[in-house]
RODO-2510 file (C-alpha; in nm, 4 decimals, decimal comma):
residues 390
     n   res          X          Y          Z
     1     m    16,7344     9,1433     3,2658
     2     k    16,6846     9,1340     3,6380
     3     v    16,6652     9,4566     3,8366
     4     n    16,8360     9,4495     4,1753
     5     l    16,6528     9,6924     4,3992
     6     s    16,8245     9,8184     4,7124
     7     p    16,6843     9,7247     5,0550
     8     e    16,5629    10,0845     5,0931
     9     v    16,3633    10,0891     4,7676
    10     t    16,2341     9,7370     4,8372
    11     l    16,1115     9,8486     5,1796
    12     l    15,9373    10,1503     5,0249
    13     l    15,7541     9,9193     4,7852
    14     m    15,6542     9,6905     5,0717
    15     a    15,5249     9,9904     5,2684
    16     c    15,2770    10,0848     4,9942
    17     s    14,9640     9,9732     5,1752
    18     v    14,6507    10,1527     5,2932
    19     e    14,5819     9,9068     5,5746
    20     l    14,8663     9,6868     5,6963
    21     p    14,7427     9,3279     5,7519
    22     a    14,9230     9,1147     6,0099
    23     e    15,0803     8,8972     5,7405
    24     k    15,2380     9,1943     5,5645
    25     r    15,3456     9,3497     5,8950
    26     d    15,5304     9,0302     5,9849
    27     k    15,6891     9,0207     5,6392
    28     i    15,8159     9,3797     5,6760
    29     t    15,9440     9,3071     6,0283
    30     q    16,1328     9,0038     5,9029
    31     f    16,2767     9,2001     5,6103
    32     i    16,4035     9,4795     5,8402
    33     n    16,5610     9,2276     6,0759
    34     q    16,7372     9,0467     5,7928
    35     q    16,8531     9,3452     5,5855
    36     s    17,1001     9,6211     5,6580
    37     i    16,8798     9,9268     5,6094
    38     d    17,0395    10,2675     5,5604
    39     w    16,7750    10,4649     5,7490
    40     n    16,9049    10,8042     5,6362
    41     r    16,8857    10,6935     5,2726
    42     l    16,5416    10,5448     5,3323
    43     y    16,4222    10,8820     5,4618
    44     v    16,5696    11,0634     5,1586
    45     l    16,4122    10,8168     4,9158
    46     a    16,0758    10,8371     5,0921
    47     e    16,0888    11,2141     5,0354
    48     r    16,2028    11,1732     4,6750
    49     h    15,9223    10,9249     4,5946
    50     r    15,6589    11,1112     4,8016
    51     l    15,5924    10,8009     5,0088
    52     k    15,6362    10,9283     5,3645
    53     p    15,2638    10,8890     5,4484
    54     f    15,2692    10,5237     5,3396
    55     l    15,6004    10,4591     5,5143
    56     f    15,4753    10,6116     5,8390
    57     r    15,1507    10,4114     5,8351
    58     s    15,3439    10,0881     5,7868
    59     l    15,6493    10,1365     6,0086
    60     r    15,4650    10,2771     6,3091
    61     q    15,3404     9,9219     6,3653
    62     i    15,6930     9,7758     6,3586
    63     v    15,8377     9,7743     6,7114
    64     t    16,2007     9,7427     6,5971
    65     v    16,1982    10,0770     6,4124
    66     s    16,3518    10,3589     6,6167
    67     e    16,1155    10,6085     6,7793
    68     p    16,3025    10,9179     6,6455
    69     f    16,2611    10,7900     6,2883
    70     i    15,8881    10,7343     6,3384
    71     a    15,8529    11,0739     6,5097
    72     a    16,0196    11,2509     6,2150
    73     l    15,7876    11,0744     5,9682
    74     k    15,4845    11,1596     6,1812
    75     q    15,5707    11,5289     6,1876
    76     d    15,6243    11,5331     5,8103
    77     c    15,2914    11,3585     5,7542
    78     q    15,1057    11,6076     5,9729
    79     l    15,2518    11,8917     5,7664
    80     t    15,1564    11,7104     5,4458
    81     a    14,7969    11,6604     5,5595
    82     t    14,7645    12,0306     5,6464
    83     d    14,9292    12,1374     5,3203
    84     n    14,6934    11,9166     5,1183
    85     l    14,3859    12,0584     5,2897
    86     l    14,5026    12,4139     5,2177
    87     k    14,5688    12,3320     4,8518
    88     i    14,2369    12,1534     4,8094
    89     h    14,0594    12,4553     4,9610
    90     q    14,2534    12,6889     4,7316
    91     y    14,1653    12,4758     4,4292
    92     h    13,7947    12,4931     4,5149
    93     t    13,8252    12,8707     4,5502
    94     v    13,9872    12,8966     4,2064
    95     a    13,7381    12,6494     4,0540
    96     a    13,4454    12,8550     4,1831
    97     l    13,6082    13,1689     4,0395
    98     l    13,6530    13,0087     3,6959
    99     s    13,2953    12,8786     3,6973
   100     e    13,1668    13,2220     3,7930
   101     y    13,3285    13,3622     3,4791
   102     g    13,2170    13,0741     3,2575
   103     i    13,5644    12,9249     3,2100
   104     e    13,5466    12,5495     3,1639
   105     h    13,8356    12,3598     3,3217
   106     m    13,9489    12,0210     3,4486
   107     p    14,1830    11,9524     3,7435
   108     l    14,4799    11,7271     3,6767
   109     k    14,7174    11,5084     3,8744
   110     g    14,7955    11,5839     4,2401
   111     i    14,5074    11,7745     4,3963
   112     y    14,2421    11,5968     4,1904
   113     l    14,3875    11,2526     4,2664
   114     a    14,4300    11,3295     4,6370
   115     e    14,0675    11,4367     4,6741
   116     h    13,8882    11,2012     4,4356
   117     v    14,1023    10,8918     4,3828
   118     y    14,3096    10,8147     4,6920
   119     p    14,1239    10,6624     4,9900
   120     d    14,2726    10,9356     5,2125
   121     s    14,3826    11,2713     5,0695
   122     s    14,6780    11,2850     5,3114
   123     l    14,8347    10,9841     5,1347
   124     r    14,8983    11,1838     4,8162
   125     i    15,1594    11,4577     4,8601
   126     s    15,0736    11,7363     4,6154
   127     g    15,2816    12,0131     4,4650
   128     d    15,1233    12,2499     4,2142
   129     i    14,7550    12,2878     4,1375
   130     d    14,7259    12,1688     3,7763
   131     l    14,4373    12,2932     3,5638
   132     l    14,3475    12,2202     3,2009
   133     v    14,1505    12,4863     3,0119
   134     r    14,0558    12,5402     2,6500
   135     p    14,3072    12,7368     2,4370
   136     k    14,0473    13,0093     2,3755
   137     d    14,0204    13,0669     2,7523
   138     v    14,3930    13,0862     2,8325
   139     f    14,4278    13,4630     2,8369
   140     a    14,1004    13,5229     3,0165
   141     t    14,2083    13,2727     3,2824
   142     i    14,5531    13,4281     3,3292
   143     d    14,4011    13,7758     3,3490
   144     l    14,1424    13,6565     3,6005
   145     l    14,4041    13,4888     3,8209
   146     q    14,6278    13,7963     3,8066
   147     r    14,3358    14,0052     3,9319
   148     h    14,3172    13,7674     4,2291
   149     q    14,6766    13,7985     4,3523
   150     y    14,8398    13,5395     4,1254
   151     h    15,1635    13,6369     3,9500
   152     l    15,3670    13,5129     3,6556
   153     s    15,7374    13,4407     3,7046
   154     e    15,9967    13,6589     3,5314
   155     k    16,0367    13,4114     3,2436
   156     q    15,6653    13,3549     3,2048
   157     d    15,5997    13,7277     3,2148
   158     l    15,8478    13,7789     2,9290
   159     q    15,6686    13,5134     2,7253
   160     w    15,3317    13,6652     2,8188
   161     r    15,4452    13,9969     2,6729
   162     q    15,5125    13,8342     2,3345
   163     g    15,1384    13,8310     2,2689
   164     e    14,8516    13,5833     2,2535
   165     e    14,9417    13,4217     1,9230
   166     r    15,3017    13,3653     2,0301
   167     i    15,2061    13,2197     2,3687
   168     l    14,9653    12,9661     2,2181
   169     s    15,2198    12,8759     1,9501
   170     d    15,5248    12,8335     2,1751
   171     l    15,3856    12,7081     2,5047
   172     f    15,1453    12,4496     2,6389
   173     e    15,1270    12,5761     2,9964
   174     v    15,2196    12,8670     3,2193
   175     s    15,2919    12,8766     3,5922
   176     l    15,1478    13,1307     3,8324
   177     f    15,2053    13,1758     4,2035
   178     k    15,0218    13,3433     4,4876
   179     p    15,2102    13,4370     4,8086
   180     f    15,0437    13,2768     5,1080
   181     f    15,2306    13,2905     5,4405
   182     n    15,5945    13,3787     5,5111
   183     n    15,7850    13,2196     5,2196
   184     s    15,5057    12,9799     5,1186
   185     q    15,2869    13,0189     4,8126
   186     f    15,0163    12,8510     4,6082
   187     d    15,1326    12,7459     4,2621
   188     i    14,9081    12,6889     3,9627
   189     d    15,0216    12,5196     3,6438
   190     l    14,7721    12,6285     3,3809
   191     h    14,7671    12,3871     3,0856
   192     w    14,5841    12,4156     2,7553
   193     q    14,7606    12,1204     2,5915
   194     i    14,9306    11,8156     2,7400
   195     m    15,2418    11,7172     2,5499
   196     g    15,3185    11,3506     2,4892
   197     f    15,6976    11,3018     2,4578
   198     n    15,7321    11,6244     2,2571
   199     q    15,5141    11,8776     2,0790
   200     h    15,5563    11,7049     1,7424
   201     y    15,4724    11,3567     1,8711
   202     a    15,1392    11,3983     2,0519
   203     l    14,9269    11,6751     2,2031
   204     f    14,6119    11,6340     2,4118
   205     d    14,3629    11,8985     2,5231
   206     l    14,0328    11,9373     2,7076
   207     a    13,8405    11,8614     2,3890
   208     y    14,0230    11,5272     2,3669
   209     v    13,9075    11,4268     2,7160
   210     q    13,5485    11,5313     2,6495
   211     l    13,5246    11,3923     2,2953
   212     q    13,3416    11,0751     2,4034
   213     p    13,1773    11,1014     2,7479
   214     a    13,1508    10,7211     2,7658
   215     f    13,5318    10,6980     2,7550
   216     e    13,6215    11,0036     2,9627
   217     a    13,7744    10,7909     3,2414
   218     e    13,9880    10,6014     2,9892
   219     r    14,1051    10,9244     2,8248
   220     k    14,2095    11,0591     3,1656
   221     i    14,4115    10,7403     3,2161
   222     v    14,5810    10,8071     2,8803
   223     l    14,6802    11,1531     3,0077
   224     l    14,8077    11,0026     3,3326
   225     a    15,0172    10,7423     3,1497
   226     t    15,1456    11,0147     2,9175
   227     h    15,2584    11,2458     3,1968
   228     h    15,3809    10,9864     3,4472
   229     g    15,5098    10,7160     3,2143
   230     v    15,6142    10,8760     2,8851
   231     n    15,7223    11,2213     3,0002
   232     n    15,8479    11,1284     3,3471
   233     i    15,9542    10,7659     3,2816
   234     w    15,7737    10,6287     3,5923
   235     q    16,0764    10,7560     3,7836
   236     q    15,8930    10,8171     4,1116
   237     i    15,7055    10,5371     4,2837
   238     y    15,4082    10,7594     4,3628
   239     y    15,3421    10,7701     3,9865
   240     i    15,2691    10,3969     4,0061
   241     n    15,0434    10,4546     4,3060
   242     d    14,8550    10,7245     4,1127
   243     l    14,7933    10,4775     3,8327
   244     y    14,6842    10,2020     4,0718
   245     f    14,4302    10,4099     4,2647
   246     t    14,2948    10,5583     3,9409
   247     l    14,2416    10,2140     3,7892
   248     v    14,0853    10,0715     4,1047
   249     k    13,8415    10,3629     4,1161
   250     a    13,7384    10,3430     3,7483
   251     d    13,5262    10,0953     3,5548
   252     v    13,7809    10,0546     3,2769
   253     n    13,7011     9,9481     2,9219
   254     w    14,0346     9,7709     2,8771
   255     s    13,9903     9,6945     2,5082
   256     w    13,9240    10,0593     2,4204
   257     l    14,1989    10,1878     2,6501
   258     l    14,4702     9,9604     2,5093
   259     q    14,3626    10,0374     2,1543
   260     e    14,3848    10,4125     2,2220
   261     l    14,7244    10,3763     2,3873
   262     s    14,8436    10,1735     2,0876
   263     r    14,7258    10,4502     1,8562
   264     c    14,9401    10,6952     2,0529
   265     g    15,2372    10,4580     2,0652
   266     f    15,2225    10,4526     2,4453
   267     r    15,0759    10,1072     2,5121
   268     e    15,3988     9,9378     2,6225
   269     v    15,4885    10,2283     2,8506
   270     f    15,1466    10,1958     3,0154
   271     l    15,1830     9,8188     3,0490
   272     a    15,5187     9,8661     3,2236
   273     g    15,3456    10,0870     3,4812
   274     l    15,0648     9,8327     3,5047
   275     y    15,3232     9,5615     3,5760
   276     w    15,4392     9,7528     3,8843
   277     c    15,0797     9,8185     3,9917
   278     q    15,0399     9,4444     4,0185
   279     q    15,3792     9,3818     4,1770
   280     i    15,3243     9,6456     4,4465
   281     w    14,9470     9,6368     4,4951
   282     n    14,8425     9,3010     4,3487
   283     l    14,6053     9,4823     4,1113
   284     p    14,3456     9,2378     3,9678
   285     l    14,3404     9,2423     3,5874
   286     p    14,1375     9,0770     3,3115
   287     p    14,3050     8,7578     3,1788
   288     t    14,3902     8,9183     2,8431
   289     v    14,5659     9,2122     3,0119
   290     q    14,7328     8,9808     3,2635
   291     e    14,8799     8,7861     2,9739
   292     l    15,0252     9,1048     2,8251
   293     i    15,2068     9,2188     3,1390
   294     a    15,3339     8,8667     3,2050
   295     s    15,5384     8,8742     2,8835
   296     a    15,9176     8,8861     2,9074
   297     r    15,9240     9,2037     2,7002
   298     i    15,7007     9,4013     2,9376
   299     r    15,8767     9,2633     3,2439
   300     s    16,2135     9,3694     3,1008
   301     l    16,0808     9,7165     3,0162
   302     a    15,9263     9,7561     3,3626
   303     e    16,2576     9,6651     3,5250
   304     a    16,4347     9,9235     3,3066
   305     y    16,2018    10,1926     3,4411
   306     a    16,2545    10,0724     3,8003
   307     k    16,6294    10,1301     3,7745
   308     n    16,5533    10,5024     3,7941
   309     w    16,4083    10,4625     4,1443
   310     e    16,7505    10,4272     4,3053
   311     t    16,8777    10,7810     4,2406
   312     d    16,8531    11,0276     4,5298
   313     k    16,6851    11,2847     4,3031
   314     p    16,4566    11,2475     4,0000
   315     r    16,6216    11,2885     3,6618
   316     e    16,5602    11,6232     3,4984
   317     f    16,6705    11,8421     3,2092
   318     s    16,8969    11,6666     2,9565
   319     h    16,9233    11,3474     3,1617
   320     l    16,5448    11,3098     3,1605
   321     v    16,5157    11,3921     2,7887
   322     l    16,7721    11,1258     2,7008
   323     k    16,5923    10,8663     2,9152
   324     q    16,2577    10,9616     2,7575
   325     l    16,4026    10,8923     2,4151
   326     t    16,5763    10,5643     2,4958
   327     l    16,2876    10,4157     2,6949
   328     l    16,0156    10,5193     2,4488
   329     l    16,2220    10,3769     2,1634
   330     t    16,2605    10,0520     2,3566
   331     a    15,8851    10,0440     2,4164
   332     q    15,7903    10,0761     2,0478
   333     t    15,6801     9,7612     1,8697
   334     s    15,6571     9,8978     1,5150
   335     l    15,9157    10,0496     1,2845
   336     g    15,6801    10,3380     1,2081
   337     n    15,6583    10,4419     1,5727
   338     q    16,0345    10,4058     1,6117
   339     v    16,0884    10,6405     1,3183
   340     k    15,8283    10,8833     1,4556
   341     t    15,9974    10,8798     1,7972
   342     c    16,3372    10,9673     1,6488
   343     t    16,2224    11,2248     1,3943
   344     t    15,9983    11,4147     1,6356
   345     f    16,2737    11,4103     1,8963
   346     f    16,5136    11,5897     1,6621
   347     t    16,2622    11,8322     1,5114
   348     s    16,1404    11,9304     1,8580
   349     r    16,5007    12,0061     1,9581
   350     v    16,5485    12,2404     1,6595
   351     f    16,2159    12,4182     1,6090
   352     r    16,1494    12,5582     1,9547
   353     y    16,1703    12,8947     2,1250
   354     s    16,4601    12,9744     2,3581
   355     l    16,5214    13,2011     2,6543
   356     f    16,8743    13,3166     2,7297
   357     r    17,0028    13,5377     3,0074
   358     l    17,2565    13,8040     2,9160
   359     g    17,3680    13,9644     3,2392
   360     k    17,0470    14,0599     3,4159
   361     r    16,8408    14,0621     3,0990
   362     l    16,6342    13,7752     2,9551
   363     i    16,6405    13,7382     2,5764
   364     y    16,3536    13,5668     2,3927
   365     v    16,4236    13,3861     2,0633
   366     p    16,1112    13,2673     1,8714
   367     k    16,0913    12,9094     1,7504
   368     e    16,1210    13,0172     1,3862
   369     l    16,4829    13,1057     1,4697
   370     g    16,5329    12,8023     1,6911
   371     f    16,7882    12,6484     1,4553
   372     i    17,0188    12,9442     1,5354
   373     t    17,0223    12,8584     1,9044
   374     i    17,0483    12,4815     1,8737
   375     f    17,4254    12,4851     1,9207
   376     i    17,4000    12,6950     2,2361
   377     r    17,1343    12,4631     2,3749
   378     a    17,3415    12,1584     2,2796
   379     v    17,6373    12,2917     2,4769
   380     q    17,4099    12,3652     2,7730
   381     s    17,2737    12,0102     2,7578
   382     l    17,6215    11,8565     2,7433
   383     f    17,7286    12,0746     3,0356
   384     r    17,4504    11,9213     3,2468
   385     f    17,6050    11,5769     3,1991
   386     l    17,9304    11,6798     3,3665
   387     p    17,9768    11,4960     3,7013
   388     g    17,9655    11,8177     3,9039
   389     r    17,6257    11,9070     3,7545
   390     r    17,4432    11,5854     3,8439
***
């Protein structure tokens, strides 16, 4: 299978560069001159893939690109840089608060990667502040954040009122927000377990990361591949960039990492992301790993993931769940993992809590009664596949 990427997506991939050498600048200039670029679509896709900072750094050196386009990117990048600094400052404020109260935590994804992994924090557009805490500290953390102007949403508040045992049984994270200025706010996603594919397939927690200090970096890479590759099907190009900068920064024990990913059934998904790290960034790899990603199977899988880059918006809800299933099944190399993928997919659809809105009221249905609501949720999922709902 050969993936045919549009000129806009191809240009975004070419623009992924920290410093633009003359050779690459000439290559991009030649590409723009030879291709019919839809500049409006390029702008939309740069937003969708969180690549505006990279695109601006590359295209500002190309004289044939229109000044208004560059000016719009520049303004967006200035806002991004300011937003990142505010979020990093807010994270440090929250981290100091948690440490003051003896709550152990670990930052995840955006803010952590922007500050500690990327060469310039402004290159990584961040959304929520993601924190991982121990299950025993969940309620103390939520209570502490609520006493410092953070709030739960209506749905999360309803779940919160079900009690500690129910929260830890049904959920793996909660979201809190703190009003900041005008309509802006700081958002925190508080995790105590990271789900891999679904709650019956794999769960990771802070204890998992800290189990072997010598392999902490590798375990964090497992979490990154789980979130970006398994759960979110590498569907945004910045996920690949996250993986690249993380790998470049770490002294990776490749043998241990691949063995751990194989144990989880996520090795092929990771290798597909690794394939694009090399295609986009020319990531140097050990010969044994290079041989793995050079295989026709991994190349075909990587191209299947890349097909998702062309949509104007990331897949979500039922569309994402279906893609998670089909791509993870394709990635499995053993019958046992194929069976596990299918069985956990169906059990996780049945035995789960549900929230339904009746008029203005939210109704909570515990997961023990999830089989009663499966038909309602099935209809809702099918409804999302209607053309008008895409």
